[in-house]
C-alpha positions in Angstrom: 186.6 -119.6 -57.0 184.1 -117.3 -56.4 184.2 -113.7 -56.2 182.1 -111.9 -53.6 181.6 -108.7 -54.1 182.2 -106.6 -51.3 181.6 -103.1 -52.8 178.3 -101.9 -51.4 179.1 -103.5 -48.3 182.1 -101.0 -48.0 180.0 -97.9 -49.1 177.4 -99.0 -46.4 180.2 -98.6 -43.9 181.3 -95.8 -45.8 177.9 -93.9 -44.9 177.7 -95.7 -42.0 181.3 -94.8 -40.1 180.2 -90.6 -41.6 176.8 -90.7 -39.8 178.5 -92.1 -36.7 180.9 -88.9 -37.2 177.9 -86.6 -37.9 175.8 -87.3 -34.7 178.9 -87.3 -32.3 179.8 -84.0 -33.9 176.2 -82.5 -33.6 176.4 -84.4 -30.0 179.1 -82.5 -29.6 177.5 -79.3 -30.7 175.0 -79.9 -29.0 176.8 -80.4 -25.6 179.0 -77.2 -26.2 175.8 -75.2 -26.9 173.5 -76.5 -23.3 177.2 -76.2 -21.4 177.2 -72.7 -22.8 173.3 -71.9 -22.0 173.9 -73.4 -18.3 176.7 -71.2 -18.2 175.3 -68.2 -19.6 172.3 -68.6 -16.9 174.5 -69.2 -14.0 176.4 -66.3 -14.5 173.1 -64.2 -15.6 171.6 -65.6 -12.2 175.5 -64.2 -10.3 175.3 -61.6 -12.7 171.0 -60.3 -10.6 172.8 -61.2 -7.3 175.4 -59.2 -7.0 173.1 -56.6 -8.2 171.1 -57.3 -5.8 173.3 -57.4 -2.9 174.8 -54.0 -4.2 171.6 -52.5 -3.9 171.1 -53.8 -0.7 174.8 -52.8 0.4 173.8 -48.8 -1.1 170.9 -49.2 0.6 173.4 -50.2 4.5 175.3 -47.8 3.6 173.1 -44.6 3.6 171.4 -46.0 6.5 175.6 -46.0 7.6 176.1 -42.5 6.2 173.1 -41.0 7.7 174.1 -42.8 11.4 177.5 -40.6 10.0 175.9 -37.9 9.9 174.1 -38.0 13.0 177.1 -38.9 15.3 179.3 -35.7 13.9 176.1 -33.5 14.7 176.3 -35.3 18.0 180.4 -34.7 18.0 180.1 -31.0 17.2 177.2 -30.2 19.1 179.1 -32.5 22.2 182.6 -29.8 21.5 180.2 -27.4 21.3 178.7 -27.2 24.9 181.7 -28.3 26.3 183.6 -25.2 25.5 180.8 -23.0 26.8 180.8 -25.2 29.7 184.9 -24.6 29.7 183.3 -20.9 29.6 181.0 -21.0 32.6 184.2 -22.7 34.7 186.7 -20.1 33.6 184.1 -17.3 34.5 182.9 -19.2 38.0 186.6 -18.7 38.7 187.2 -15.2 37.8 184.2 -14.5 39.5 185.6 -15.8 42.7 189.1 -14.8 42.4 188.4 -10.5 43.1 186.4 -12.2 46.2 189.1 -14.1 47.4 191.4 -11.7 47.0 190.0 -9.2 48.2 189.2 -11.2 51.5 192.8 -11.9 51.8 193.6 -8.4 51.6 191.1 -7.6 54.2 192.6 -10.0 56.7 196.2 -8.9 56.3 195.5 -5.6 57.0 196.9 -5.0 60.7 193.6 -3.2 62.1 194.0 0.0 63.4 197.0 0.9 62.5 197.1 1.0 58.4 193.9 2.1 56.1 194.1 1.5 52.6 192.8 5.0 49.9 192.8 2.3 46.4 193.1 -0.9 45.5 193.5 -1.5 42.2 193.6 -5.4 40.4 194.6 -5.8 37.0 194.9 -8.8 34.7 198.4 -10.6 37.0 199.1 -7.1 39.3 197.5 -5.2 42.3 198.5 -1.7 43.3 197.3 -0.5 46.7 198.2 2.9 48.2 197.4 3.8 51.5 198.1 5.0 55.4 200.2 3.8 57.9 200.8 5.1 61.5 204.6 4.2 60.4 207.1 1.8 58.4 206.9 -0.9 60.4 203.3 -1.8 59.8 203.9 -0.9 56.2 206.5 -3.8 56.9 203.9 -5.6 58.8 201.6 -5.2 55.6 203.7 -6.2 52.8 204.8 -9.3 55.0 201.1 -10.3 55.5 200.3 -10.4 51.8 202.8 -12.7 50.9 202.4 -15.0 53.1 198.9 -15.0 51.0 197.4 -17.9 48.5 196.6 -14.9 45.4 200.0 -12.8 45.7 203.2 -14.2 44.3 205.6 -11.2 45.3 204.9 -7.6 46.8 207.1 -4.2 46.2 207.1 -1.6 47.9 206.5 1.4 45.4 206.5 4.3 47.7 207.0 5.9 50.8 206.2 9.0 52.2 205.3 10.7 55.7 202.9 13.5 56.8 200.9 14.3 59.0 197.3 13.7 59.4 195.2 15.1 61.8 198.4 16.3 64.2 199.7 12.6 63.9 203.2 11.6 61.6 201.9 9.1 59.6 203.7 7.0 56.0 201.9 7.1 53.3 202.5 4.2 51.0 202.0 2.7 47.6 202.2 -1.0 47.0 202.9 -2.7 44.1 202.1 -6.5 43.9 202.1 -9.6 41.3 199.4 -12.0 41.7 200.0 -16.1 41.3 199.5 -17.7 38.7 196.7 -19.8 38.1 198.1 -23.8 38.9 201.4 -22.2 40.5 203.0 -25.2 42.2 204.4 -22.5 45.1 200.7 -21.7 46.1 200.9 -22.2 50.0 198.4 -23.7 51.9 195.8 -21.6 53.8 196.3 -21.4 58.1 193.0 -19.7 58.5 191.0 -16.8 58.7 191.3 -14.9 61.6 192.0 -11.3 61.1 195.7 -10.5 62.4 195.8 -7.9 65.2 
């Protein structure tokens, strides 16, 4: 029988197997390194993109911050102007108020029968003193004043009789409460004719 020595073939096969495993291992390492390298490059690119986006957003935020500062300044200026406008409107209203009040009082005076000696106005009241022909004239004057748009109530402070230039006259003192602005009980003004 013939004997074949297979040992060198097995050794060659074993060596071939080791080479194959080694090359697979090296290729795997190279592949892993390549994948890691590509991942690193990709992540690095993403980081750079995010940094650029961050810089762009900061610039945009700074521009919005400037706009917000301008808007805040404009709001403050608007509030100041509204405050000034309301002061002007109040001044105009208060400027016309006394003129209208004195006009209405003058319209309520019975001509030739009653004369005012003094008229003092404060924030919420008007004090008047004068001379009338009689008590009925004082009562008529009080009724007319109470019907005006500016006076809420009229109270008789005092009355007294005296003689002036040979005639008996009635001295009077009235305390009137002014109507509050925006009061719902304000009466409509019927006309501007003088009462006689």
